[in-house]
N, C-alpha and C positions, 0 to 999 in steps of 0.2 A: 502494501498500498502507500503510495507517494505520502512524504511527510506532509506534504499539503495538507490529505486529507485528513491525514493522523491529528495534524494538527487542528482542523475544521472541526471533529469531533469532539474533541478536548472541550474544544470553544463552547460546543452546543450543551454538552457536559456539566461545563460549569455556567452556563447559560448567559454566554456572551453574545452569540447569534442565535437563532429560531432556528426550527426544522424546515421551514422554507427557506429560510436563507444557506444550511446547508447540504438543503437538494438542488438549489439554484448555482450553488460555488462548483458544484461536482458535475450540473449537466443531468441531474435524473430528475423524472415527472413522480407526482406523490404516487403515484400508482405502480412504479417499478422499483420504490425503495425496499419491501420484500425481498424480493430479487436481488439486489443491490446489497444488500447486507448478506443474503447468502452467497454471494459471489467473492465476496470480502472476505466472509468466516471460511469460507472452501481453501482461497488461495492465501491467507494466514497458516491455514494448515500444512498446504502444499511447501509453503517457504517456511516451515516452522517456526514463524514470528510472533512471540509471545505477544510483544506489544500491537498486531492486528489481531490477534485473538481477542484480547481485550476491547478493541476498537469496535470490532464486527459485530462481537456479542453483545457490545451497548448498542450498535445499532438494530441489532435483532430486537431489542426489549424495546427499544424507542417505536420500533415499523411494523412489527409482530411476527411472529416463528408460522411454517408453514410445515406440514409432512415432509416435505425437503429437504428440509433441515435436519431431521434425524440422522443420517449417515453420517455425517460429519461430524454432530454432535457423540456419536458412539466413537467413533475414532477420538475426539478429543476428551472425552473421558475417561479413555486409557494414556492417554499422552504422558510423559512425563517432561516436559521442557516448557510448559506453560504455567503458570500460576491463577488460573482462573476455574477449577476442576468445581467448586462449588454453583459458580453460575451457569455452568457446562450443565451440570444436576439439576440447579431452577428451569433453567430450558428445557429439557429433557420433561420435567416433571408437569411442565405447561402445555406438552406434548399428548401428553398420557396414554403412549403409544408401547402396546404388549412387545413389543420385539425391541423396546430397552429393557426389557428386565434383568438381563446378565449382566449390561455394565451397569446399573445400578447397583446391581449385588456387589460386583468388583468393585467399585466407588464406598461402598457403603464399609467392605474391609481392608481397602487400600488406605496406607498411609504414606503419603509422600512427606521426602523431606523437609519441605519450606513450612509442612504442616504437624512436625513435629511435638514442637512446642505447644499444642491445642489439645489438653485432655478433656474435653470438651467433647473432641471429637466430630466439630460441625457441618463437616463435607459428610462421615455418616450419617449421621441424624437427619439430615434433608437425604439423602439418597435411599436412606429407611422411610422417609415420609412417603418420598414419589412412590415405593414400591407401594404402598399401604395405600396412596390417593387410585396404582392401575385396578386392584379390587377384582385382580381374576387369580385362577387358581393355582399358575406359576409360580404369580407374586408372591401370593401363599405361602407358598412351600419356601420360596426362598428368605420370608420373616421367619419361620420354624427354624431352619439353616441358621437362621445369623441371631435367634434368640438364643443361638446356645453355644455364641461368638465366647472366644478367650474375655475381648471385653466387656467387662461389665456396662457400661456405657452403651455401645451397641446391644449388648443381649436385651439391657431392660428396653431402649430405645424399638427393638423388635417386637417385642412383649407388648409393650402399649400399641403400637400399631395392630396387630391380631387381635387386641381385646378393642379395639376401637373399628376393627373389622365386622365381627363378632357382636358385639354390645354397642350400637350405633345410638349415641344419645339422640331421645326422640326430640321431633318440634316439641312437644308439650314443656320437657326440662330445658330444651335451649332457650324459648321464649321465657321461661320462669328464671334461669340464671342472667340472660341480655337484662329483663327487667329489675332484678334487683341491682346488678352492677349498673345502670341508669341512674336507678334511684339514689343509691348510696356517693355518684357522681353529684347529684344538685342536691341533694339533701344539706342544708344546715345547720338544722338540729344538732346537736352534739350525741342528744339522747337517745334520739331517732336513729340518726344516723348509726351508732353503737349496735340497735337493734337490727339493724339490716344486715349491719357486718356479720354480727350472728349468725342471721339466718342465710349468710353466703358462706360463712362456712361449716355451718348446719349441712348444706347441701353438696360442696365438696366433702365433706368425710364421707356422706352417704354413698357419694361416686367413687371415693377411693375404697371403702368398704368391698362395696361392689366389682369394683377390679380386681383385690386382693382374693375376693372368695374363686373369681372366673381364675387367677393365675393360679392357685390354689389348684383348682381342680383340672388344670391343666398341667399339676407337677413340676408349679413353678412357684412358692408358695417362699419358698428362701430364695436369696439370690443366691449363685454360685461364685466359689472362691477366685478372688481377682490372677489370672497369669498372666504371665508377660507380653505383650502383643510384638506383632511382628509385621513388619511392610509387606 
């Protein structure tokens, strides 16, 4: 990607120019913006340019991604020469294509050198969440494998997704929780606000108890002992 285009994309991210100004500068009609982002991402992969991957992904998020992005996103999810794996997984999650199952599974287990500091395993968390969102049999099988992962963080995350898949929050529960949160935010009276917070805590306790009961039924009543993680 020409340096000029990189600068224009940076300017757009910093709100120095608008989307229309960017498109006008590169000579692309808005209707072709998604295609422009895809070509930029494919070229970034061919050139193994980490900077261009970042720029192209930003274009994709701004102008939209389509199923045509799937192949290059899967390849980028496995590539070790860039630092945007979380963004790649986010884009795969947006596409919700079952063909990404294996790539998301690998992403959940992979520890890239530049992410070794991250004890929270944010990349794994996003990959596990994306698998849960796919909602198909193969994705669930991968989640069950991840539920037994050496990493406590990955295992817990996978088990929560399996619970979410098996016991989805019904509309009434979601409505009740959202209503309580809104009332807490708006309430000025400290006494009433404390009462609402207690109701919200009780609701959360009920959900946690239901989750723990389900986990116990699956044989996951207690967390496994932590084991060393490998890349």
